C-alpha positions as YAML, in Angstrom:
chain: A
units: angstrom
residues:
- id: 1
  name: MET
  ca: [-21.85, -23.81, -11.85]
- id: 2
  name: ARG
  ca: [-20.50, -24.46, -15.31]
- id: 3
  name: ARG
  ca: [-16.85, -23.80, -16.07]
- id: 4
  name: PRO
  ca: [-16.51, -20.53, -18.02]
- id: 5
  name: THR
  ca: [-15.03, -20.30, -21.49]
- id: 6
  name: PRO
  ca: [-11.31, -19.49, -21.15]
- id: 7
  name: ASP
  ca: [-10.14, -16.18, -22.62]
- id: 8
  name: PRO
  ca: [-8.05, -16.39, -25.80]
- id: 9
  name: VAL
  ca: [-4.34, -16.93, -25.08]
- id: 10
  name: THR
  ca: [-1.48, -15.31, -26.98]
- id: 11
  name: ALA
  ca: [1.92, -16.94, -27.51]
- id: 12
  name: ALA
  ca: [3.26, -14.89, -24.57]
- id: 13
  name: GLN
  ca: [0.53, -16.01, -22.14]
- id: 14
  name: GLU
  ca: [-0.60, -18.96, -20.07]
- id: 15
  name: SER
  ca: [-4.21, -19.64, -19.15]
- id: 16
  name: VAL
  ca: [-5.29, -20.09, -15.55]
- id: 17
  name: TRP
  ca: [-7.58, -22.79, -16.95]
- id: 18
  name: ASP
  ca: [-4.50, -24.91, -17.72]
- id: 19
  name: TYR
  ca: [-3.33, -24.72, -14.09]
- id: 20
  name: PRO
  ca: [-3.85, -27.91, -12.04]
- id: 21
  name: ARG
  ca: [-6.15, -28.84, -9.21]
- id: 22
  name: PRO
  ca: [-4.80, -29.65, -6.67]
- id: 23
  name: PRO
  ca: [-2.45, -26.69, -7.06]
- id: 24
  name: ARG
  ca: [1.22, -26.87, -8.01]
- id: 25
  name: VAL
  ca: [4.08, -24.91, -6.43]
- id: 26
  name: GLU
  ca: [7.05, -23.93, -8.60]
- id: 27
  name: ARG
  ca: [10.08, -21.66, -8.63]
- id: 28
  name: VAL
  ca: [9.92, -18.48, -10.72]
- id: 29
  name: ASP
  ca: [12.77, -16.84, -12.61]
- id: 30
  name: ALA
  ca: [11.66, -13.23, -12.09]
- id: 31
  name: GLY
  ca: [12.31, -10.41, -9.68]
- id: 32
  name: VAL
  ca: [9.54, -9.22, -7.37]
- id: 33
  name: THR
  ca: [9.23, -5.88, -5.60]
- id: 34
  name: ILE
  ca: [6.72, -4.56, -3.07]
- id: 35
  name: ASP
  ca: [6.31, -0.91, -2.07]
- id: 36
  name: LEU
  ca: [4.29, 0.32, 0.89]
- id: 37
  name: GLY
  ca: [4.06, 3.75, 2.48]
- id: 38
  name: GLY
  ca: [6.36, 5.18, -0.16]
- id: 39
  name: VAL
  ca: [9.23, 2.77, 0.58]
- id: 40
  name: ARG
  ca: [10.40, -0.50, -0.93]
- id: 41
  name: ILE
  ca: [9.87, -3.28, 1.62]
- id: 42
  name: LEU
  ca: [10.90, -6.14, -0.68]
- id: 43
  name: ASP
  ca: [13.19, -6.62, -3.69]
- id: 44
  name: THR
  ca: [13.96, -10.26, -4.36]
- id: 45
  name: SER
  ca: [14.56, -12.83, -7.05]
- id: 46
  name: ASP
  ca: [13.98, -15.83, -4.75]
- id: 47
  name: VAL
  ca: [10.36, -16.43, -5.71]
- id: 48
  name: VAL
  ca: [7.93, -19.35, -5.88]
- id: 49
  name: ARG
  ca: [4.35, -19.30, -7.06]
- id: 50
  name: VAL
  ca: [1.31, -21.49, -6.51]
- id: 51
  name: LEU
  ca: [-0.81, -22.26, -9.57]
- id: 52
  name: GLU
  ca: [-4.42, -23.40, -9.19]
- id: 53
  name: THR
  ca: [-7.17, -23.75, -11.76]
- id: 54
  name: SER
  ca: [-9.06, -20.48, -12.33]
- id: 55
  name: HIS
  ca: [-6.72, -18.41, -10.11]
- id: 56
  name: PRO
  ca: [-3.89, -16.09, -11.14]
- id: 57
  name: PRO
  ca: [-0.59, -17.15, -9.52]
- id: 58
  name: VAL
  ca: [-0.03, -16.45, -5.84]
- id: 59
  name: TYR
  ca: [3.59, -15.41, -5.27]
- id: 60
  name: TYR
  ca: [5.39, -16.57, -2.12]
- id: 61
  name: LEU
  ca: [8.44, -14.62, -1.01]
- id: 62
  name: LEU
  ca: [11.07, -15.36, 1.62]
- id: 63
  name: ILE
  ca: [10.18, -13.75, 4.91]
- id: 64
  name: ALA
  ca: [13.89, -12.95, 5.42]
- id: 65
  name: ASP
  ca: [13.92, -10.88, 2.20]
- id: 66
  name: PHE
  ca: [11.50, -8.27, 3.59]
- id: 67
  name: THR
  ca: [12.94, -5.19, 5.29]
- id: 68
  name: GLU
  ca: [13.28, -5.37, 9.04]
- id: 69
  name: GLY
  ca: [9.89, -4.89, 10.74]
- id: 70
  name: ALA
  ca: [7.85, -5.10, 7.54]
- id: 71
  name: LEU
  ca: [6.00, -8.25, 8.68]
- id: 72
  name: VAL
  ca: [4.38, -8.48, 12.10]
- id: 73
  name: PRO
  ca: [2.29, -11.44, 13.36]
- id: 74
  name: ALA
  ca: [-1.44, -10.65, 13.42]
- id: 75
  name: ALA
  ca: [-4.51, -12.26, 14.92]
- id: 76
  name: GLY
  ca: [-6.42, -14.94, 13.08]
- id: 77
  name: SER
  ca: [-5.84, -18.02, 10.99]
- id: 78
  name: SER
  ca: [-7.42, -19.95, 8.14]
- id: 79
  name: PHE
  ca: [-7.15, -23.39, 6.58]
- id: 80
  name: CYS
  ca: [-6.50, -24.40, 2.97]
- id: 81
  name: GLU
  ca: [-7.50, -27.91, 1.96]
- id: 82
  name: TRP
  ca: [-4.23, -28.21, 0.00]
- id: 83
  name: LYS
  ca: [-1.63, -26.15, 1.85]
- id: 84
  name: GLY
  ca: [-2.80, -26.50, 5.48]
- id: 85
  name: ALA
  ca: [-3.09, -23.97, 8.32]
- id: 86
  name: ALA
  ca: [-2.23, -20.35, 7.55]
- id: 87
  name: ARG
  ca: [-1.36, -17.49, 9.86]
- id: 88
  name: TYR
  ca: [-1.74, -13.80, 9.05]
- id: 89
  name: LEU
  ca: [0.66, -10.90, 9.27]
- id: 90
  name: ASP
  ca: [0.33, -7.14, 9.27]
- id: 91
  name: VAL
  ca: [2.49, -5.42, 6.65]
- id: 92
  name: ARG
  ca: [4.36, -2.20, 7.55]
- id: 93
  name: GLY
  ca: [6.23, 0.29, 5.44]
- id: 94
  name: GLY
  ca: [6.94, 4.02, 5.51]
- id: 95
  name: GLY
  ca: [4.79, 4.59, 8.58]
- id: 96
  name: ARG
  ca: [1.82, 2.76, 7.07]
- id: 97
  name: VAL
  ca: [0.38, -0.45, 8.56]
- id: 98
  name: VAL
  ca: [-1.97, -2.73, 6.62]
- id: 99
  name: PRO
  ca: [-3.63, -5.28, 8.94]
- id: 100
  name: ARG
  ca: [-3.64, -8.94, 7.85]
- id: 101
  name: ALA
  ca: [-2.30, -8.11, 4.37]
- id: 102
  name: ALA
  ca: [0.01, -11.14, 4.26]
- id: 103
  name: TRP
  ca: [-0.17, -14.81, 5.18]
- id: 104
  name: ASN
  ca: [2.03, -17.87, 5.36]
- id: 105
  name: TYR
  ca: [1.99, -21.58, 6.10]
- id: 106
  name: PRO
  ca: [4.51, -22.24, 8.90]
- id: 107
  name: ASN
  ca: [3.97, -26.02, 8.62]
- id: 108
  name: PRO
  ca: [2.60, -26.59, 5.11]
- id: 109
  name: ALA
  ca: [1.04, -29.86, 4.02]
- id: 110
  name: ALA
  ca: [2.99, -32.46, 2.04]
- id: 111
  name: GLY
  ca: [3.87, -31.21, -1.43]
- id: 112
  name: PHE
  ca: [3.94, -27.55, -0.30]
- id: 113
  name: GLU
  ca: [7.03, -27.63, 1.94]
- id: 114
  name: MET
  ca: [8.63, -24.86, -0.17]
- id: 115
  name: LEU
  ca: [6.17, -22.40, 1.39]
- id: 116
  name: SER
  ca: [7.22, -22.79, 5.04]
- id: 117
  name: ASP
  ca: [9.56, -19.76, 5.22]
- id: 118
  name: ARG
  ca: [7.65, -17.70, 2.68]
- id: 119
  name: VAL
  ca: [4.81, -15.21, 2.76]
- id: 120
  name: ALA
  ca: [2.19, -14.11, 0.23]
- id: 121
  name: VAL
  ca: [0.90, -10.53, 0.14]
- id: 122
  name: TYR
  ca: [-2.39, -9.03, -1.04]
- id: 123
  name: ALA
  ca: [-1.23, -6.80, -3.91]
- id: 124
  name: GLY
  ca: [-4.27, -4.54, -3.70]
- id: 125
  name: GLU
  ca: [-3.30, -3.45, -0.18]
- id: 126
  name: MET
  ca: [0.21, -2.33, -1.21]
- id: 127
  name: ASP
  ca: [1.32, 0.84, -3.03]
- id: 128
  name: ALA
  ca: [2.71, -1.37, -5.80]
- id: 129
  name: CYS
  ca: [3.82, -4.93, -6.45]
- id: 130
  name: THR
  ca: [5.81, -5.96, -9.53]
- id: 131
  name: VAL
  ca: [6.85, -9.20, -11.17]
- id: 132
  name: GLY
  ca: [9.68, -8.93, -13.67]
- id: 133
  name: GLY
  ca: [9.29, -5.14, -13.63]
- id: 134
  name: GLU
  ca: [5.57, -5.26, -14.51]
- id: 135
  name: ARG
  ca: [3.11, -3.80, -12.03]
- id: 136
  name: VAL
  ca: [0.57, -6.47, -11.05]
- id: 137
  name: VAL
  ca: [-3.20, -6.19, -10.77]
- id: 138
  name: PRO
  ca: [-4.75, -7.91, -7.73]
- id: 139
  name: GLN
  ca: [-7.06, -10.87, -8.23]
- id: 140
  name: PRO
  ca: [-10.66, -9.68, -7.94]
- id: 141
  name: GLY
  ca: [-12.86, -10.59, -5.02]
- id: 142
  name: GLY
  ca: [-10.90, -9.36, -2.00]
- id: 143
  name: PHE
  ca: [-10.35, -12.81, -0.45]
- id: 144
  name: TYR
  ca: [-8.01, -14.23, -3.09]
- id: 145
  name: GLY
  ca: [-4.32, -13.32, -3.29]
- id: 146
  name: GLY
  ca: [-3.41, -13.88, -6.93]
- id: 147
  name: TRP
  ca: [-1.35, -11.41, -8.92]
- id: 148
  name: ILE
  ca: [-2.39, -10.73, -12.52]
- id: 149
  name: THR
  ca: [0.19, -9.80, -15.16]
- id: 150
  name: ALA
  ca: [0.01, -9.54, -18.96]
- id: 151
  name: ALA
  ca: [1.35, -13.12, -19.11]
- id: 152
  name: ILE
  ca: [-1.84, -14.55, -17.57]
- id: 153
  name: ALA
  ca: [-5.21, -15.10, -19.30]
- id: 154
  name: GLY
  ca: [-8.51, -15.60, -17.43]
- id: 155
  name: PRO
  ca: [-11.28, -15.28, -16.64]
- id: 156
  name: PHE
  ca: [-10.25, -15.28, -12.97]
- id: 157
  name: LYS
  ca: [-12.04, -16.64, -9.93]
- id: 158
  name: GLY
  ca: [-13.21, -13.72, -7.80]
- id: 159
  name: VAL
  ca: [-15.25, -11.91, -10.43]
- id: 160
  name: PRO
  ca: [-19.01, -11.73, -9.73]
- id: 161
  name: GLY
  ca: [-20.67, -15.09, -10.34]
- id: 162
  name: SER
  ca: [-17.48, -17.15, -9.95]
- id: 163
  name: ASN
  ca: [-18.16, -18.72, -6.54]
- id: 164
  name: GLY
  ca: [-18.92, -22.12, -8.03]
- id: 165
  name: TRP
  ca: [-15.86, -22.38, -10.28]
...
């Protein structure tokens, strides 16, 4: 499938079409919060993100920064050609449990070592996720874990017809 035409980018934005492949991991200077079940289960400024062509950033957060009991190991695993073997976690907050709504790479591949003690969360499964005070929109498609903010321009992998991007 042909690469789509990137959306116009403003001075305050970056295009996912300028992100690299293989992906890059980098530190972020922004606070992140996650609410679930009516309670805040994460409020941190120790954040890294993974940038990959056609995908909004995936934010990885220190497991230790989540409230006690918010992350519980779950069944299943997957494999990323870049980051390695992933495990899944259930996310809990305020009496609510969302199965397999988070994942991490306990022994990430070379170049992604920063991810070993961090977890990514599907924003669409939470009450709210914010970056720098802005509520994020989940990456379309269900499988992908990117977080869309006003600072990111698409189009984004996950929309109908994007399987070949």
